[in-house]
N, C-alpha and C positions, 0 to 999 in steps of 0.2 A: 431526616426522617420528619413527616409532615405534624404540626403540635396537635393535631387533632384525629390521632389515632384512636382516641375511645371514642370517638360518637358514637351515638347509638344509631343505624342503619332505619332508616325510615322509605319508603318505596319513592322509587324516582331522584330523591337527596340528589341532585344537581342542582346545585345552585349559580344562574346565568349572571348573575352579578358577580359575584365571586371572580372568575375568571379576571389574572389582570391583562396587561399590556406586553408582558416580555413574551418571550418568545416559551412556545410551551415542550413538554415534555411527553412522545406520544412511547408507547410499546407496541408493539405488534407479537400475539401470541398465536404458534399454528406447533401442537404440540406433537410428536413421532415419538415412535418406537425405537430405541438404540437397541441395534444388534451389534453386539464385540462393539468395534468402534463406530459403526457405518449407521448412517440416520439421514433423512429425506431432508433436501433444503424445502425451504417456504415458500415454495412456490405460488399457493392460493393467494396469501397474502402479499407476498412481496410483490405478483403484478400489481396488486391493489396501488399499493406504494410507486411502483414505479411510472405510472401513470400520474398518482397525486403530485407527484414532487416536479411535475413539469409545470404545474402552474405557480408563475413566482408568490403570489399571494399566502400559499401555502408553505412551497417552498421558506419563505422568510418570516414566517412564524412558528411553526410549528417543526419541534427536532423530533427526529425518529433517533432514541433511544437505542432500537435494537430489536432483535428480532429472538423471542425467546420460543425455544425449539423442545427444549430436554425435559421428559416429565422425571419430576425433581419432590419434593416434599412444597406442597404450596406457602407456607408460613416463609421458606428458605427462600423459594422465588419471590414472595413480595419481597423479602427483607433488602433483596438489592436493588429495588427498582428505587428508583431516584425522586422523590415529588413528581410523580405521574400525573398530567393532565386528563388524559387521555389514554384509553386502552383500547386495543381491537382485536378481538377474538374470529379465528378462521378454524370452524367446527365441522367435525363427522362422527360418527358413530364411536369410531377408536379413540376420540379424544374431548367428548362432550362432558365428562364427570369432572375430568382431571380444570378443563376450562371452566367452570361453573365453579368448583372449589375454589380457583384463583380468584377468579373475579371477584367472588362471593368477599375474601379477606381485603383487597383492594379497595372495596368500598366502605368497610371497615374502616378502615386505616386511613383511607383518602374518600371522605362521603361528596368532596366535590367534581372527582374523577369520571370524565364521562366516560360510560363501559358500551362499547356497543360491539355486540354479538352478529354473524355472519355465516354463512355456510351451508351445506347441505340439509343439516341438523337442528336449524333454526325453523318451525315449522310457517306453513304459504302462512299468506293474512284469513286466509278464510278458515284456519286450522290452528288459531292463533290460543283460544280457550282461556284459559286461566291462566296462561304464559306468565305472565308479569309478576300477578299473585303468586306464583310459583318462584317467581326468578325476579326477585323486588330489586334486586343489587344492578339488574341490567337494565341502560338506558333507552337502548335502540335495539331494534332489530331488523337486520337487514335481509329484504328477499329478491331472491335470483341473482343474475348477477349484479356483481357489486363493485364494480370498479369507478365509473359516472357516481353513483351513487356514495360510497365513500369520499368520492372528491369531493363535492355537493355537503355533504357531513361537516367536514373539515374548514370548505370555507363558511358555512352557517358558524361553525366553532369561531372562528376568527372573525366575524362579521354583528351579524346581526342574531345568532345563538335560534333562529326562528326550523327548527328542526321541520318541523311538520309539513313545511312547502314541500320536503324532500323527496321526490317521489320514489316508492320501491322499500317504503321502512314505514314501523311502525314505532311509534313515540308516547313512551305513557300512557299506553293501552289506545294511544289515538294512531288509524292506519293513512296512509297518503294510497293517491293512487300506483296502478303498476306501472312499473316502469316498462319500456318496451327493450325488446334484447336491439344490443345493437350491431350491425350488419358491418361495418368496416373491423373488423379484429385488428386490425394493423393499426388504430387509434392507439391500443394501446402499446408503450413499448413492452421489449422484453425486460425481464429485472436481470438476467443472465446476461445480456448484451450491457444494460447500462448499470454494471457494477453495484447493483443493490446488496447482493450478498457477499460484495468482496471480504467487508469484518469479516465474516463468517467462517473463511478460509484460514484463518490463521488461527483457528481450533483448534484441536488435537483429532481432528473428524475427518474421516471416510465417507463425501456426502452421495448420496446418488439424487435421482431429480426428476421430477414429473415432465412432460413436454406434450402439450398439445399442436398439434398442426389444423384443426380445424373445430369446431362448437357443433352442435346438433346431432339430435336424432330422429330416426323416421317411423320409429315403433314407439309402442305405447304400453309395452308390454307392465302388468300391472304389480308384481312385485318391486318392480325396478324403479329406483327418483332420479333416474337421468332425462328422460322424457318428461317429466313435470318439470324438471330443472332449466329443459336450454331446448324445450319445445322441438319443433321438426326442422323447422329449413335449418339447414347445415350452410355455415357461414366459416371463411378461409383465413388464418393465415400465411401470409406470402411465402412462397416456394424460399426467397432471398433469406427471411429473418430467417424459416428454417433450417437453411443449412449452414449457419452461421452460431444459428446454437449447435447445432452436433457438433461441427467446432470447436465452441465451446468447451463443449462436456470430456471431449478428446483430450483438450489441452488441458483441463484440469484433472485428468486424470478420473475423470468421475465414472466408478465399475457398471452402474445400474442407471438406466434408463428406462421412466414407469410410461407408459406414451396415454397421455387421459382422453385420448380420444375413444367416445364410445363406438365406431365401427371402423376403424383401419381397412382397407380395401374396399372402403365403397367408394371412392372417384378415381379415376383413371390416372390420376396422376402420383398416384399412392403406389404404386410400381415404381416412378422415376425415385418417390422420395426413399423407399428401401434401396434400390442403387446406391444412393448416394451415401445413405447410412452404411451400408458395406462398402464403398471406396473407404471414406473415412477412417473407419474399424481399418484397414489393411494400411493405411497409410501415417496410421499414428498409433505405431506399435499391440493393436490391438484391441485400444480405448475408444469409444465404451464398450466395458465385455460383453454386455447383455444388454438387449432391449426386449420389454416384456411390453405384446400387445393384446388390446382387446379387439378382435378379427370382427369386420362386420357379422353381421349373427348368422346367417344362412350362407355357406362358404360357397365361393364360386371360383372358376377358373384364374381369374387376376388375384384372390389371394393365396393361390396354390403357388401361382409365380413368386407371389413375395415370400408365403413362408421356403419357399426354395432358395430364392436369393439370399435372405436371415442365414436359414440351415447351415448352408453352404459355409457361410462365415463365421460360423458358430455363435451367432447373436442372438438370436432365440432359444427361448427353450423349449418351444416347440407348438404348437396350434391347438387349441382350445377348440370344441368343438361344442358351444351351448347349447346344448337341448333342452335342458330342465325340465323335462318331460316328454312321453310318446306317447301320450293317451288322445286322444283327438278332442272330446269333450273339454278335459284340463286345459288345452291348448285356447280352446274357443273362449272359456273363461278368463284368462288371464291376458286374455290379446295378445298372443304370440303364433307366428308358423314359423313351423320347422320343413325343412328340407322332407319330402316324401324319403321312406326307409331306404327302398333301390338306391338311389341318390346319395345319401348317406355314408350307406357301408360302400360304396364305390370310392368313395372320398376317401374313407377310411383306412381301404386296401392301396389305395394310389398315393397317401404322404407315405404308410409302412413301407409300400415298394420302393418308394427314395429316399428312405430314412430317414425321415421330418414324422418325430414322435408328435404323437397325439393326445390330447387330456378332452375327456365327455365329462360334462358337467353335468349331472342331477340333481336340482331342490326336490327336497323331501318336505312336504305338507303345503303343496299346492291347492287352495279350493281346486274342487270340481275331481283330484285322486282319491281315487279307493285304494287300500290293500292291493287286490287282484290288477285294475290298473299299474300301479306303481310296481308290482311283479312281474307284469307284462312286462313293462316297459325297459326293466333290467333286462329279462331276458331277448327282448329283442335290440338291447345293443350289446349282450354279448355274441352273440348269433352274426352281427355285424361286424366280430371282429376285434370287436373295443374291449382284451380282454387283459393288458396290462395299464389301463389310462383308464379307469371310471375313479370318477370322484363325485361323491353322494355328499352335498351339501344340506344343512337346515334354513327354512324357510326363517327369514330375517323380515319383519314387518317395518317399514323407516319412515318413518314420519311424513316426509311428499309423496309417500308413494301413492299409486291411485287405492292400494290394496288398504292405505291406511282412513279412506274415505269411510265415513261411519257408516253411508247406504250399503256399500261396497261390504263392511264387515258385517253389519244385522244379513243381507241378502247368504250370505255363503256360511255364517256363524262362524267366524275365525273366532276361536281365541288361543289369548297369548300368553305367555309368561313371560317375567323379568331373570334375563340370564345372563351369567357370568359372561363377559368376553375374555378369554384366556388365550393368547396368541399360544401358537406351538414353537415347538424349539427352542422356548427363551428359557432364564434360570425363575423358578417360581418367585414370590416374595417380595420379588425389587420392585415392584410398579407401586411409588407411593396411596397410587387413587385407582380402584377395583371401574371397570368401564361395565357397562351392560348393555344387551340388545332387548328387542323384544322377539321370541321367537313362535312363532305357531303349534302350537301341539294340538288342536281337533277345528274341524270344519263341517260343514254340514254332510260330508262323504265320506269322511273319516273320523272314527273318534278316538279318544286318545288312547284306548287300548291297543284299535289297530295301526294308533302311530307307534306305538312301542314295536309292536311285529313286525313294523315297517324299520325301524330302527336296528333292531337285531340282525335279520335280514341284511341292510346294508353293514350293519358292522362283519358278519359270513361272508359275505361276498368280496367284502373290500381286503379282509385278511386275507383271506383263505384262496380270491382267486386273482385279485390288481395286482396283492403284493405275491400270491404266487406259492402260498405253503400247500395247496392242493390241486393247483390250477391244469397241472397234467392231468391229472385223473379225471376231474371233472371233465374236462373235454375230452377223454377217450370215452367216459360211458356215457357221454352224449354222442359222441360220431360212431359209437360201436352198439351204443344198448339203450338210444334214444331216450335217454332221459335230460328232461331238459337241465339249464342248469339251475336255474333258479327253487328246483322241487329237488336238485342234490346238496345244495343250500337248504332249502327247508329241512329235508331230512336229515343233515349234521347236528341243526338244532334240535330236533329232536332226540336223536342222539344225546347229544352232549347233558340235555334236560333229564334223560335217562340212567347216565352215567356220569354222575359229578365230582364224583374222584379219579376221574383221567382229567388228565392236562388240558385236556380240551372241555370238560366240565365244567374243571375250575374255572377255566378261564371266561367261558358262558357266562357260570354266576357272578364274578367277579364285573363282569360289564354289566348285566344285568340290573343289578344292583346301583350300579354308577349311571345308568340312563335313571331309572327310578328315582333315585336323591336327586340328580340334576331337576326331571319336571317335576318332583312331589315338595323337594325341599329346596330350588333354586341354589341346586350345588354345582362346583365345577367341572366341565365334561372330560377336562385334560388328568393326564397321567403319569405319573413319574416311575420311573425303571431305574433303581440308584445300581443297580447292577453295571448299566450302561453309563449314565450320568447323569446329573442335577437336571435335566433340561424338562420340556413339557411334551406330552406326545397323545396325538388323539386317540380313540376308542381302537381304534384298526389296527396304528403303530404301534403302541404299547403293546397290544395283546400279541403281535407277531415279534416282538423284541423277549419277550417273556417267555415265548414257546421255544425263541430260539436258544434258549437257557434251559431247556428240558424237549433237543431236537431228539434225540432216539426214543425216549420213552413215546415220545410225542406219536413216530411211525409205528413203532411195535403195536401201540394202540388204537389207529388207524385202522387194521386190519379187522378191528372188531366193528368199526361204521362201517365198511367195507361190504361185509358180508350181512349188515342187517341194511343198506343199501338196496342188493340184490334182491335180499329178501321181500322185502317188500315194493319195491317196484317190479319184481319176475323176470329177473332174470341170471341167467348163469354168469358169475366171473373165472374162467377157467384160473387154476392156483399158478402155473406158471405166468401168467400172465399179471394174477397179482400183486406176483413176486416181481417182476420185471417194472412194473408201474413203480411200485414203493420205492424200488430200486434206484430208478429212474430221478422221478421226483423228487428223492431227499438230494441226491446228490447234484441235484442241476441248480440249486439254493446256494447262493455266497452266504459264507459263513466265518464266523469273527474266526477259529484256529487256522492255523496252517492247514490245506490240506492235500497242494502240491497240485500232484496231478492225481485223476481218480480214474480210476479203469476195469470196467467189470462187461460182460459180454449180456446180452438179449436173445427174446428167441420173436422178435419184429423190432422194424426199423421205427422205435419209439421216436428217437430225435427227429428226424427228418416229415415226421407225419405232425409232430406237433408244432414246427416251424411251420410247417406248410399251411396249417391250420390256422397260426394267430394270425398268417399275412392273407388268410384268404383263399386258402387254394384248398378246393376238396380233393383228394388224393386216394386211393388205397391204400390201407396198410397191407407194408409188406411184411409178409412170416419168413423166417429162415433164422441162421446162426450171426448175429452182429456182433462188433467188439464198438465199446462208446469208450472217449478216453476225452475228459474234459477236466482243463488247466485251470488250473487259482492264479490270476496274478496279481493279487493284490498284497499277499503278503502283511496278513494284516497281526499273526503273531499274537492275537488275544487279548489286540487293544480293542475293548468296546466301546470306547466312547469314538475311538475314527471309526470302527464298522458301522455304528447309526448314524455318525455324520453322510458318512461319503457315501454308504449304499440306501437309509432310508431317508434322512433329511434330504442332503443334495439329489439321491439318487432315483429317488421316490418313482420324478416326472420324467423320468429315461428307461423305464422298467429297470434297472440295476440289480431288484433283487435275485436274477437268474445269470449264471456265468454266461459268456457271450461264445467262449473258445470252446467249440463242443463237435468233436470228429465221431462220425460214424461209419464205419465202413464191415462190410460183407465178411466174414471169416474166411467164407470159400476164392471169396477176392483176396484174401491177401496171401491166401498159398496158392492163386495164381499166380500172381505178382513176384512171386519167391520163386516160380518153376522160371520167367522170364530172362532171358538173357540179361548182361549189364552191358549198358551201350557204350559205343567207342566214341 
């Protein structure tokens, strides 16, 4: 350890004169979350080192002592370092706090160590403000693409130490000229193919990988920092390199590959790349197992082809339709354009007909949005058949997103709070450093009280519709009684407020209090449901699980809600229909107890009507006597942990909360079939 451990830190305390001529130790940090034994390889900083080490002067003077990726106690991390002369951190919103915690301790113990920060979380030069006053232990902040800038920093370190001559950085408060983007990305060697990560494979972890086929984004959405980071022009990596990298992933048994492209499917060649991925998967025992894709924003025929290729090989978890908002004024405010409603609806139905899961994403809190426009947007998406795929996220303001521009924030009166980032489906209390994000809670068009109303409507829509607890009933009242979906869930919230002692009412009050605590006091958004496991769940997922514990009582009480709905909306719900709907709705939900096969009779073709509506087919409800048989293939046998993991954690993106094996036949047909002579 250094003999200067107790030196008092001062701003910019990097003594260039103290650097010796011996090979200097460097550590590269890119902290990631550990899921079980799975973690991401540090691609962002790995590609920086892959390029830097091709320069002999750097390779002969600096020794990369390794990549630090595990989120551990910062003191423990620093205690394992061997006389670090240079430390480099790749940062984003999910690892900023632990990065600065480690960097602070390093500077305290090794005052002459050069501390370099880069990545999307480092503010652009025009937004630095008091950055170096707030983080005096950081010597250099890198802006934009980092490969060449990082290499030139290292060259200056081993030579004249004139960091202020390197474009694309800020050093001790001095900002140099902006570095232009690199057009030929093949200048940068692949960290995968050049052995940069070889030492990491000796550790007992299963790795995920980030994979870029291009850089660039032609869109300028104000909530996103992608366009501001890599500008508009798209530059490409060679296909030969990409295929070799995918073969590398397969050979290393990497299960999940996250595609770092902003808009895969925007180029003609992307269909061919998808085909090669599928071929590699077939030829390598199913590796990689999954490829997560950020598809081009407005879905096209090309995207459908790619999704079909990956889906047939079971490589992708489905296609995400990132609409973010359905309101024209909001889209104009955030500089985004969506597919026309008719086109969007047609795409959803087409994907569903091909068995390709779709996920429709909406952002709550965008400037320009009102409670009414948000509600109307949810309504139009459900009308477009996005019944089991709706995901609603809170709007987060990223440091380099256009939304974080001071003039933009003032114009739209954007108010944010510092909110804990809590990963879902992880064990709480294990993370040594809490991460935070700035989320929007008020704008010029949406006061905080309306934001809370939107959160509650989002909770109700996702819990009871997307996850399915009342989806069947909502669909039937919509189709037969012209009750808007969002009206159904607004009335549900009203009924919950008025009936606080019901299962629904208690869950509503619990959720409302959770939301208020998060907004007012900066508390966590996540929940634990100990009856199932010790993992964190989103608001809607936790409510779903708690209601599953009291499912029988919940459905008995829902009879009261449906009578309330019929009264407030002015329609009559025939008793037999009400009984059948509740019976079918309860039966179709996957349960953690073994139900074997459930069989019952109905007075109409509920199952086929429901299935048709889900895929966008408008057919008349057939009345008569029907027998419904629902098979339970899971055999959970009361194992709540396995149930919640397979059905909610893994299965939510595939709509797995409903049983899929359901047979419905007219009872008259059964009788007719019995009269038919046996075939010879």
